[in-house]
N, C-alpha and C positions, 0 to 999 in steps of 0.2 A: 494666228494673226493673218489678215489679208495682205495681199501684195499691193504696192502703190497702183499698179495697173488696174486691178479689180476694184479697188476703192475709188479710183478716178472714174471708172465706167459707171459705178453706182451713183457717184456724185452728179454726173452729167445726164443720167437717165431720167428724162422728163416723165416717164411712166412710173418711176419709183415714188413711194410716199415721201412727203417732205421730211418727215422725221428720219427716215432711212438715209436720205441724201445729206441731211445735216450731220448725222452721225459719221457718215463716210468722210466728210470734210474735216471733222474733228479728228478722226483717226489719221488722215493724211498729215495733219499738223503734228500729231503725237509721234509719227515716224519720220518727221522732218522731210516729207516728200515735197520739197520746195518747187520743183519743176511743175508738178501737177497742180499745186496751189496757185502758182503764177498763171498757168493757163486758164484756170477758172476765173481769176481776177480779170484777165484781159478779154475773155470771151464775151462778145456782145450779146449773145442770145440768152444769157443767164439772168435770172431774177437778181435784183440788186442785193437782196439779203444774203444770197449764196456768195456773191462776189465779195461783199464786206466780210463775211465769215472767213473766206479763204484768205483775204488780206490780213485779218487779225491773226489767222493761223501762221502766216509768214512772220508776223511780229513775235508770236510765241516761239517760233523756231530761231529767232534772231537772225533772220535771213537778210542782213543789211544790204548786200549787193542787189538782190532782187527788189527789195523795197526802194532802194535809190533809183533803180531803173524805172520802176513803176511811178515814182514821184515825178520823174522827168518825161514820162510818156504822154505826149500831147493828145494821143488818141483816147486816153481814158477820161471819163467824166471828172470834172474838177473835185468833187467830194472824195473820190477814190484816190486821186493824186495827193490831196491834202492829208488824207489819213495815212497813206504810205509814208509821206514825209514825217508825220508825227511818230510813226512806229519805228523808223530807222534809227 
């Protein structure tokens, strides 16, 4: 199994194939790497689908503290904040 650090690097690598990045985000959720998932959600430069996938991963991890913080984060786009609120 890969480490959270290497999975995160893969997830954020814009040169990696989309499927590889998606798999890395799923694996981060499987190992409950909530810090890395939260960083993907808040990072402005990511494709919205990756951000939503990471947010859903936090929901799968039952990361209620992170989800509550994201729901209250005014810097996030409204749809992401609303989804975080639904997942917590």
